[in-house]
LOTIVO-823684 format. One line per 10 residues: number of its first residue (from 1); their letters; for each residue x, y, z of C-alpha. Coordinates in steps of 0.02 Angstrom, whole numbers, plus 50000, padded with zeros to 5 digits. Layout:
<pts>
NUM = a = X Y Z; ...
</pts>
This chain:
<pts>
1 = mpntdleqri = 50000 50000 50000; 50077 50168 49949; 50114 50294 50087; 49999 50437 50039; 50089 50562 50152; 50255 50532 50064; 50171 50535 49894; 50102 50710 49925; 50269 50793 49968; 50393 50890 49862
11 = lihapvgkda = 50575 50835 49862; 50697 50981 49862; 50873 50954 49794; 50988 51105 49799; 51177 51105 49822; 51171 51252 49942; 51093 51194 50106; 51035 51369 50151; 50935 51387 49990; 50851 51218 50019
21 = rliaelfgra = 50804 51263 50197; 50732 51431 50145; 50624 51348 50012; 50569 51215 50136; 50517 51350 50260; 50421 51440 50122; 50328 51281 50075; 50295 51241 50257; 50208 51409 50283; 50101 51371 50130
31 = giacsvcahp = 50052 51201 50199; 50154 51102 50072; 50245 50949 50139; 50425 50934 50080; 50590 50844 50111; 50765 50909 50077; 50884 50789 49990; 51066 50835 50020; 51144 50722 49888; 51087 50612 49739
41 = gqlaeelasg = 51098 50452 49842; 50971 50519 49967; 50864 50582 49823; 50859 50405 49749; 50799 50334 49915; 50664 50467 49937; 50602 50448 49758; 50581 50262 49790; 50476 50301 49945; 50360 50416 49850
51 = agallvgdea = 50353 50597 49792; 50226 50719 49724; 50355 50826 49632; 50540 50868 49627; 50613 51043 49642; 50796 51061 49592; 50918 51203 49558; 51004 51194 49389; 51175 51196 49471; 51129 51030 49554
61 = itpeflhvlk = 51103 50943 49388; 51262 50840 49393; 51296 50677 49300; 51259 50581 49460; 51093 50674 49480; 51049 50641 49297; 51084 50456 49319; 50970 50445 49473; 50827 50543 49394; 50838 50457 49226
71 = hfidhqqgws = 50834 50286 49310; 50677 50335 49406; 50591 50409 49251; 50632 50258 49143; 50561 50138 49273; 50406 50235 49332; 50240 50152 49294; 50131 50197 49146; 50015 50309 49248; 50161 50406 49324
81 = dlpvlimsrr = 50241 50565 49253; 50336 50645 49397; 50329 50836 49388; 50505 50911 49393; 50526 51097 49433; 50696 51168 49385; 50751 51337 49451; 50855 51400 49306; 50969 51552 49287; 50937 51665 49139
91 = eatspglqhr = 51094 51608 49049; 51035 51429 49074; 50879 51454 48968; 50968 51436 48802; 50888 51317 48674; 51025 51188 48701; 51002 51181 48890; 50813 51185 48874; 50822 51031 48763; 50931 50946 48893
101 = ylelgnvsll = 50806 50987 49029; 50659 50921 48928; 50746 50753 48915; 50717 50738 49103; 50530 50711 49076; 50388 50819 49141; 50492 50977 49167; 50438 51155 49208; 50570 51293 49207; 50565 51430 49340
111 = erpaqgvtlv = 50677 51579 49302; 50784 51634 49449; 50774 51731 49555; 50595 51672 49581; 50475 51758 49699; 50401 51655 49840; 50225 51665 49772; 50287 51596 49606; 50372 51447 49689; 50219 51408 49795
121 = saaqsalrar = 50101 51423 49646; 50211 51311 49538; 50225 51182 49677; 50037 51178 49707; 50004 51159 49520; 50128 51015 49509; 50047 50926 49657; 49873 50946 49583; 49934 50864 49423; 50016 50726 49524
131 = rrqyamrevd = 49854 50691 49618; 49766 50666 49453; 49899 50537 49410; 49866 50448 49575; 49681 50444 49534; 49721 50363 49367; 49831 50237 49458; 49683 50187 49567; 49570 50170 49415; 49704 50066 49329
141 = qrkdeflaml = 49721 49951 49479; 49534 49928 49496; 49519 49898 49309; 49655 49764 49315; 49569 49680 49463; 49402 49691 49374; 49469 49615 49212; 49551 49473 49309; 49387 49441 49400; 49288 49455 49238
151 = ghelrnplap = 49397 49321 49160; 49367 49211 49312; 49179 49238 49309; 49165 49200 49123; 49274 49045 49136; 49165 48974 49274; 49013 48941 49162; 49124 48892 49016; 49191 48741 49111; 49023 48651 49130
161 = iraasdllrl = 48972 48704 48953; 49129 48625 48881; 49107 48468 48986; 48924 48456 48931; 48976 48479 48750; 49101 48336 48764; 48970 48228 48849; 48844 48256 48709; 48968 48181 48585; 48954 48011 48670
171 = psldpdrirq = 48845 47894 48564; 48778 47798 48715; 48701 47946 48805; 48522 47910 48858; 48379 48037 48839; 48377 48083 49025; 48562 48124 49022; 48540 48224 48863; 48400 48325 48943; 48501 48353 49102
181 = tseiisrqvk = 48654 48406 49001; 48549 48524 48896; 48479 48606 49053; 48655 48632 49120; 48707 48719 48959; 48550 48826 48962; 48578 48881 49143; 48760 48925 49114; 48724 49020 48954; 48590 49118 49047
191 = hmtgliddll = 48717 49159 49183; 48844 49219 49054; 48710 49321 48966; 48668 49405 49130; 48850 49453 49157; 48865 49526 48983; 48699 49617 48999; 48760 49699 49160; 48917 49759 49072; 48822 49830 48924
201 = dlsrvsrglv = 48692 49909 49037; 48824 50000 49139; 48911 50058 48981; 48749 50127 48906; 48700 50218 49066; 48872 50292 49098; 48880 50357 48918; 48708 50436 48931; 48629 50319 48803; 48483 50266 48914
211 = tldetlldar = 48315 50353 48895; 48200 50343 49045; 48018 50294 49018; 47954 50402 49159; 47782 50384 49237; 47699 50422 49403; 47732 50276 49521; 47681 50222 49695; 47850 50209 49783; 47792 50059 49884
221 = qivtsaveqv = 47771 49953 49727; 47956 49977 49689; 48004 49893 49853; 47882 49749 49825; 47947 49715 49650; 48130 49728 49701; 48109 49606 49845; 48019 49485 49730; 48160 49497 49603; 48295 49455 49730
231 = rplvearrhr = 48192 49325 49824; 48281 49171 49748; 48451 49228 49812; 48380 49279 49981; 48295 49111 50003; 48448 49014 49945; 48553 49100 50078; 48414 49084 50209; 48412 49269 50252; 48277 49346 50360
241 = vtiqmphdaa = 48207 49496 50265; 48104 49628 50354; 48006 49753 50249; 47954 49918 50326; 47838 50031 50223; 47712 50167 50262; 47527 50127 50248; 47493 50279 50139; 47551 50294 49960; 47695 50409 49913
251 = fvhgdqkrlv = 47730 50447 49731; 47890 50467 49630; 47914 50508 49448; 48030 50390 49356; 48061 50236 49251; 47977 50090 49337; 48099 49959 49272; 48252 50062 49318; 48190 50109 49492; 48156 49926 49531
261 = qivanvlnna = 48329 49888 49464; 48406 50016 49584; 48327 49942 49741; 48352 49763 49680; 48538 49792 49649; 48563 49864 49822; 48465 49720 49899; 48560 49594 49793; 48723 49668 49858; 48663 49650 50038
271 = akytpeggdi = 48612 49469 50008; 48781 49424 49932; 48885 49502 50071; 48781 49445 50218; 48824 49271 50285; 48690 49136 50272; 48548 49159 50394; 48583 49345 50413; 48460 49488 50433; 48416 49616 50299
281 = vvamhagdds = 48296 49762 50324; 48218 49852 50176; 48135 50012 50231; 48045 50152 50140; 48020 50322 50221; 47914 50460 50144; 47958 50640 50188; 47879 50801 50129; 47997 50821 49980; 48081 50652 49960
291 = vrytvsdngi = 48061 50464 49967; 48203 50369 50048; 48242 50184 50024; 48360 50105 50151; 48434 49930 50141; 48526 49877 50300; 48612 49712 50339; 48718 49630 50472; 48844 49566 50345; 49031 49587 50317
301 = gmaprmidhv = 49028 49777 50322; 49155 49893 50241; 49319 49975 50286; 49315 50167 50283; 49424 50172 50126; 49301 50058 50037; 49152 50170 50074; 49231 50311 49975; 49242 50202 49819; 49097 50080 49836
311 = fdmfaqaers = 49001 50161 49692; 49153 50176 49578; 49155 50083 49412; 49282 49947 49454; 49274 49948 49644; 49223 49796 49746; 49240 49732 49922; 49358 49595 49974; 49292 49424 49931; 49338 49249 49982
321 = sdrsqgglgi = 49458 49152 49873; 49319 49043 49804; 49222 49199 49750; 49063 49111 49800; 48958 49269 49788; 48983 49279 49600; 48938 49426 49489; 49046 49567 49423; 49033 49690 49566; 48966 49828 49452
331 = glalvknlvl = 48789 49833 49521; 48821 49980 49637; 48906 50081 49499; 48748 50056 49396; 48642 50107 49546; 48734 50272 49564; 48714 50316 49380; 48529 50272 49377; 48493 50368 49537; 48577 50522 49467
341 = lhggqvsays = 48472 50506 49308; 48318 50514 49419; 48380 50670 49508; 48415 50575 49669; 48560 50533 49783; 48636 50372 49849; 48752 50345 49996; 48833 50204 50094; 48879 50184 50277; 48964 50052 50383
351 = egigkgsrft = 49038 50054 50557; 49178 49942 50493; 49225 49765 50444; 49103 49638 50513; 48977 49770 50569; 48856 49769 50424; 48814 49902 50295; 48676 50025 50257; 48636 50095 50085; 48516 50240 50062
361 = vtlprvaapg = 48433 50295 49899; 48341 50462 49904; 48223 50514 49764; 48117 50672 49741; 47938 50648 49798; 47801 50715 49685; 47622 50764 49721; 47492 50626 49723; 47366 50619 49580; 47193 50689 49615
371 = dgatatrhaa = 47131 50569 49747; 46946 50596 49708; 46963 50567 49522; 47072 50414 49548; 46952 50337 49672; 46807 50368 49554; 46898 50282 49410; 46941 50133 49521; 46764 50118 49582; 46693 50129 49405
381 = aaadargrhl = 46814 49998 49342; 46775 49885 49489; 46588 49904 49461; 46606 49860 49276; 46707 49707 49320; 46601 49647 49466; 46556 49463 49462; 46702 49402 49353; 46779 49234 49394; 46968 49251 49388
391 = lvvddnddag = 47109 49123 49395; 47275 49189 49463; 47429 49080 49436; 47591 49127 49526; 47718 49012 49607; 47758 49148 49734; 47621 49121 49863; 47633 49296 49938; 47624 49382 49768; 47478 49274 49711
401 = qmlglyleta = 47380 49297 49873; 47405 49486 49874; 47345 49503 49695; 47199 49390 49733; 47149 49493 49886; 47155 49653 49784; 47046 49580 49648; 46922 49510 49774; 46910 49681 49855; 46869 49750 49682
411 = ghrvtvvqsa = 46721 49630 49674; 46790 49476 49585; 46781 49292 49629; 46962 49235 49628; 47050 49067 49629; 47238 49071 49665; 47352 48924 49623; 47542 48904 49622; 47575 48789 49475; 47530 48762 49293
421 = gaalecasae = 47462 48589 49331; 47342 48656 49460; 47289 48793 49339; 47245 48666 49204; 47141 48565 49328; 47046 48719 49389; 47014 48782 49212; 46950 48611 49158; 46833 48598 49307; 46765 48776 49298
431 = ppdaclldig = 46823 48887 49154; 46861 49064 49219; 46818 49227 49134; 47001 49279 49135; 47169 49203 49183; 47313 49304 49256; 47470 49202 49229; 47647 49224 49293; 47773 49175 49157; 47911 49103 49266
441 = lpdmdgnela = 47820 48950 49336; 47918 48800 49403; 47829 48657 49316; 47787 48739 49150; 47829 48902 49065; 47684 49026 49071; 47683 49039 48882; 47663 48851 48865; 47526 48855 48997; 47433 48984 48891
451 = rrlrqlphma = 47441 48870 48740; 47374 48723 48842; 47233 48829 48912; 47180 48881 48737; 47160 48697 48692; 47035 48665 48833; 46848 48667 48798; 46767 48839 48824; 46940 48923 48842; 46971 48975 48662
461 = sttliaitgy = 46903 49151 48691; 46947 49171 48876; 47049 49327 48915; 47229 49280 48956; 47336 49410 49044; 47525 49390 49065; 47594 49456 49231; 47784 49460 49218; 47942 49553 49262; 47995 49557 49080
471 = gqeadrartt = 47935 49697 48967; 48049 49701 48815; 47973 49694 48641; 48037 49516 48620; 47949 49464 48781; 47786 49542 48724; 47802 49457 48556; 47822 49287 48642; 47668 49310 48751; 47565 49367 48601
481 = aagfdhhfvk = 47621 49215 48500; 47574 49103 48648; 47395 49168 48645; 47395 49304 48779; 47276 49450 48754; 47370 49570 48870; 47545 49589 48941; 47572 49676 49109; 47744 49710 49184; 47768 49699 49372
491 = pvdmeallgv = 47729 49801 49474; 47560 49801 49390; 47460 49959 49356; 47304 49903 49450; 47189 50032 49373; 47236 49975 49197; 47218 49792 49250; 47042 49821 49315; 46998 49906 49152; 47057 49754 49053
501 = isaa = 46963 49634 49165; 46803 49735 49151; 46804 49702 48963; 46834 49514 48984
</pts>
């Protein structure tokens, strides 16, 4: 680890000790750290320890000095370009000597006698330039670590894919093994696709190529959708998740998909860096002018130096040698960019290693829509739809039950099941007026379920509504081809859903 104090100082090399001391006193009064080097040997040692800049009198540029400085310049790293300030006499500013000085690297000539303010200004300018070099060094280091980790993460799925490919070449492979091998390839390709999508997404956002599809949103729905999105990881690691939300609605203006992505990425980060069986709290607080999302955990925490860089492009916390958490560690960088696009702020806090972390996303709160008009529209839609028999299919019991309760409150008769098989049985026994189907079902894809439902007696004209987290054009095209009449993206616009059901 570089010594930052030594790296921020100026080394002074002048043959006359009195001159060096006077300059050191001048810099000291200006708050500039410096060290006086009496001879080239000492200068070589101090350069190796770290320096922000070098100030030297032209009379000190001896062959021995040139050898020391040239050796350092030739061996400095690619990010480094040590600023060298040379105090030069007027007769030493001839073209020949200037060319000699420029061979020493990043040289600035100061004509002597130089006023104190000139020396201080030149020194401060050199140190500012050096600090920018240190910043590039940190980016370089994080980039190298990121690329090494990216290679590791991409090789991980390639190993089972290659093994599966070799296995499929065997002539004696039975159908069950072929199906199992195909599923392995599919899962690993999906994992690799997710990694690449994250990279492309971050690139598009950071370059300003993302256009927000902004609408008025109930801020509570963002939490619900984000928790649902991260639920598989949370359940796999047996975390206890507590959700704290206000009873009353609070509205924000933004891109629904991106806002869910923000909270889901923060929650995903908490799940990865909290040991199995840990506690995670997702809270939403509504103030007069802002909505604040807070994700707290009792996980591995962060060192103070990590907090300053946790949202940087290539930054990531320490991980175990087996890298069991997976992923590219760019989720928080994406969070920062998306929050800024929404006019918000994001921050991180931790008391230290092993003491958990807390991430806070703050977004501008906007005025609620006209409550009377909205209530009237809901009531009218509910009245139009009253008496419909609805079949809700969702493998997430909480999500299915909540949707069912809402629809029952709106006047429907609702049956909720958790599998495609159960849905086919219910539809065969009593055909519903409309089916609301999740796409990601465990026993059968929702699109295939729609096709099977269309083949049942009395179901050819039944309204089929897809309820899914995927809203790209390709996803909508697949649901349409499968026989769905409508495609709703989670979190669902309930007013629009009631309007669709009323026409069923």
